[in-house]
C-alpha positions as a Python dict, from the first residue, in 0.01 Angstrom:
ca = {
    (1, 'M'): (0, 0, 0),
    (2, 'T'): (-237, -158, -249),
    (3, 'L'): (-160, -289, -593),
    (4, 'H'): (-374, -185, -891),
    (5, 'V'): (-412, -465, -1145),
    (6, 'G'): (-562, -409, -1487),
    (7, 'G'): (-565, -138, -1749),
    (8, 'P'): (-461, 225, -1732),
    (9, 'V'): (-470, 387, -1392),
    (10, 'P'): (-730, 665, -1369),
    (11, 'N'): (-642, 1024, -1276),
    (12, 'V'): (-274, 1004, -1366),
    (13, 'R'): (-87, 1334, -1341),
    (14, 'R'): (81, 1411, -1671),
    (15, 'I'): (445, 1515, -1678),
    (16, 'D'): (424, 1885, -1758),
    (17, 'A'): (754, 1939, -1938),
    (18, 'D'): (835, 2106, -2265),
    (19, 'P'): (935, 1828, -2510),
    (20, 'V'): (1249, 2016, -2619),
    (21, 'W'): (1355, 2071, -2256),
    (22, 'L'): (1284, 1706, -2173),
    (23, 'A'): (1483, 1581, -2474),
    (24, 'L'): (1779, 1796, -2366),
    (25, 'Q'): (1756, 1665, -2008),
    (26, 'L'): (1745, 1305, -2131),
    (27, 'A'): (2044, 1361, -2362),
    (28, 'Q'): (2250, 1505, -2075),
    (29, 'A'): (2125, 1265, -1809),
    (30, 'E'): (2347, 1054, -1588),
    (31, 'W'): (2203, 706, -1630),
    (32, 'R'): (2245, 465, -1336),
    (33, 'S'): (2214, 88, -1337),
    (34, 'A'): (2244, -203, -1100),
    (35, 'S'): (2380, -443, -1361),
    (36, 'T'): (2601, -726, -1243),
    (37, 'G'): (2648, -874, -1589),
    (38, 'G'): (2779, -605, -1817),
    (39, 'S'): (2575, -334, -1978),
    (40, 'N'): (2247, -523, -2023),
    (41, 'C'): (2010, -361, -1778),
    (42, 'A'): (1739, -116, -1691),
    (43, 'E'): (1883, 230, -1639),
    (44, 'V'): (1740, 518, -1436),
    (45, 'A'): (1799, 892, -1470),
    (46, 'L'): (1688, 1134, -1199),
    (47, 'L'): (1599, 1453, -1386),
    (48, 'P'): (1518, 1805, -1264),
    (49, 'R'): (1159, 1902, -1178),
    (50, 'E'): (1096, 1576, -991),
    (51, 'I'): (1100, 1361, -1304),
    (52, 'T'): (1247, 1011, -1332),
    (53, 'A'): (1321, 828, -1658),
    (54, 'V'): (1379, 455, -1716),
    (55, 'R'): (1536, 309, -2029),
    (56, 'D'): (1676, -17, -2164),
    (57, 'S'): (2056, -12, -2202),
    (58, 'V'): (2038, -277, -2475),
    (59, 'N'): (1810, -46, -2676),
    (60, 'P'): (1907, 306, -2560),
    (61, 'D'): (1761, 467, -2873),
    (62, 'L'): (1408, 365, -2772),
    (63, 'P'): (1222, 643, -2591),
    (64, 'P'): (1252, 603, -2214),
    (65, 'L'): (954, 577, -1984),
    (66, 'V'): (910, 908, -1802),
    (67, 'V'): (731, 927, -1469),
    (68, 'S'): (707, 1165, -1175),
    (69, 'D'): (938, 1106, -879),
    (70, 'A'): (624, 1027, -678),
    (71, 'G'): (528, 763, -933),
    (72, 'F'): (876, 613, -932),
    (73, 'G'): (856, 607, -553),
    (74, 'Q'): (527, 416, -571),
    (75, 'F'): (692, 168, -807),
    (76, 'T'): (1000, 122, -586),
    (77, 'D'): (778, 84, -277),
    (78, 'A'): (586, -193, -455),
    (79, 'V'): (915, -365, -545),
    (80, 'T'): (1065, -337, -194),
    (81, 'T'): (746, -466, -28),
    (82, 'N'): (738, -762, -270),
    (83, 'L'): (409, -665, -435),
    (84, 'L'): (568, -708, -778),
    (85, 'N'): (712, -1058, -755),
    (86, 'R'): (740, -1255, -1077),
    (87, 'P'): (533, -1578, -1094),
    (88, 'L'): (782, -1866, -1121),
    (89, 'H'): (574, -2060, -1374),
    (90, 'L'): (654, -1792, -1635),
    (91, 'D'): (1030, -1851, -1621),
    (92, 'A'): (1054, -2160, -1846),
    (93, 'D'): (1284, -2122, -2149),
    (94, 'P'): (1400, -1770, -2056),
    (95, 'V'): (1535, -1531, -2319),
    (96, 'T'): (1864, -1349, -2272),
    (97, 'A'): (1907, -973, -2258),
    (98, 'I'): (2020, -975, -2621),
    (99, 'G'): (1778, -1252, -2728),
    (100, 'K'): (1475, -1048, -2621),
    (101, 'N'): (1521, -837, -2935),
    (102, 'S'): (1441, -1142, -3148),
    (103, 'L'): (1096, -1187, -2993),
    (104, 'S'): (836, -1112, -3256),
    (105, 'T'): (602, -817, -3223),
    (106, 'E'): (311, -1059, -3269),
    (107, 'W'): (428, -1273, -2976),
    (108, 'L'): (473, -969, -2751),
    (109, 'T'): (134, -826, -2847),
    (110, 'A'): (-40, -1158, -2782),
    (111, 'Q'): (131, -1199, -2444),
    (112, 'L'): (53, -842, -2338),
    (113, 'D'): (-313, -893, -2435),
    (114, 'F'): (-336, -1172, -2175),
    (115, 'S'): (-106, -1036, -1905),
    (116, 'P'): (-248, -792, -1652),
    (117, 'W'): (-53, -475, -1581),
    (118, 'R'): (30, -421, -1214),
    (119, 'F'): (76, -68, -1077),
    (120, 'G'): (213, 26, -734),
    (121, 'G'): (1, 342, -729),
    (122, 'T'): (-177, 599, -942),
    (123, 'E'): (148, 740, -1086),
    (124, 'S'): (357, 421, -1076),
    (125, 'L'): (526, 247, -1365),
    (126, 'G'): (330, -62, -1467),
    (127, 'V'): (470, -414, -1473),
    (128, 'A'): (351, -712, -1679),
    (129, 'F'): (513, -1053, -1633),
    (130, 'L'): (527, -1254, -1956),
    (131, 'P'): (639, -1610, -2036),
    (132, 'R'): (1004, -1687, -2115),
    (133, 'G'): (1128, -1472, -1827),
    (134, 'V'): (1025, -1147, -1996),
    (135, 'T'): (906, -848, -1793),
    (136, 'A'): (744, -543, -1955),
    (137, 'L'): (738, -196, -1800),
    (138, 'C'): (503, 83, -1908),
    (139, 'S'): (422, 437, -1802),
    (140, 'P'): (108, 491, -1590),
    (141, 'R'): (-68, 595, -1910),
    (142, 'T'): (-69, 260, -2093),
    (143, 'E'): (-297, 407, -2358),
    (144, 'D'): (11, 555, -2526),
    (145, 'G'): (108, 196, -2608),
    (146, 'R'): (475, 237, -2516),
    (147, 'F'): (652, -24, -2311),
    (148, 'L'): (1002, -160, -2256),
    (149, 'I'): (1088, -527, -2222),
    (150, 'F'): (1356, -681, -2005),
    (151, 'A'): (1497, -1032, -1965),
    (152, 'Q'): (1477, -1197, -1623),
    (153, 'S'): (1847, -1128, -1552),
    (154, 'E'): (1798, -757, -1625),
    (155, 'I'): (1484, -715, -1413),
    (156, 'A'): (1637, -916, -1126),
    (157, 'D'): (1936, -677, -1117),
    (158, 'F'): (1703, -376, -1145),
    (159, 'F'): (1484, -492, -856),
    (160, 'T'): (1796, -572, -648),
    (161, 'G'): (1924, -219, -714),
    (162, 'I'): (1588, -74, -611),
    (163, 'R'): (1590, -274, -287),
    (164, 'A'): (1947, -151, -219),
    (165, 'G'): (1839, 211, -267),
    (166, 'L'): (2055, 278, -575),
    (167, 'F'): (1796, 496, -746),
    (168, 'R'): (1703, 735, -465),
    (169, 'R'): (1748, 1111, -494),
}
């Protein structure tokens, strides 16, 4: 397995789902988490048609990231083989799961401009490690500009859940 570092991954397969159907599936989804500290976590829903969605439980009204099962598999493979380990020097003065919402848009934009996205494969979710213990996740098509942010405690629980196989079909 190789890790792609940089901008959008070329040749990404688009999720071919009717937006109304997808919205209904997301509304009815069973969201799973690996949280050990309450409800602050990344949540995963395994949808029909080999689609996986990831959302932030602290901000459940934000649109989730939607990826193919194959892409989620590439992401989980990169996590379980330790290709997506957080650099320790970025953990100073970490924000909390609730405190991340107080980070300014300007700060996030500036950090994302200097942080490379890492992808476990051509359809994988992307990961960017930011200062203050913040981790950003994006869909393989970063040109849509959507991303979710997680505090170190949230992403640590999420990665532990991935390694334990909690989000397998």
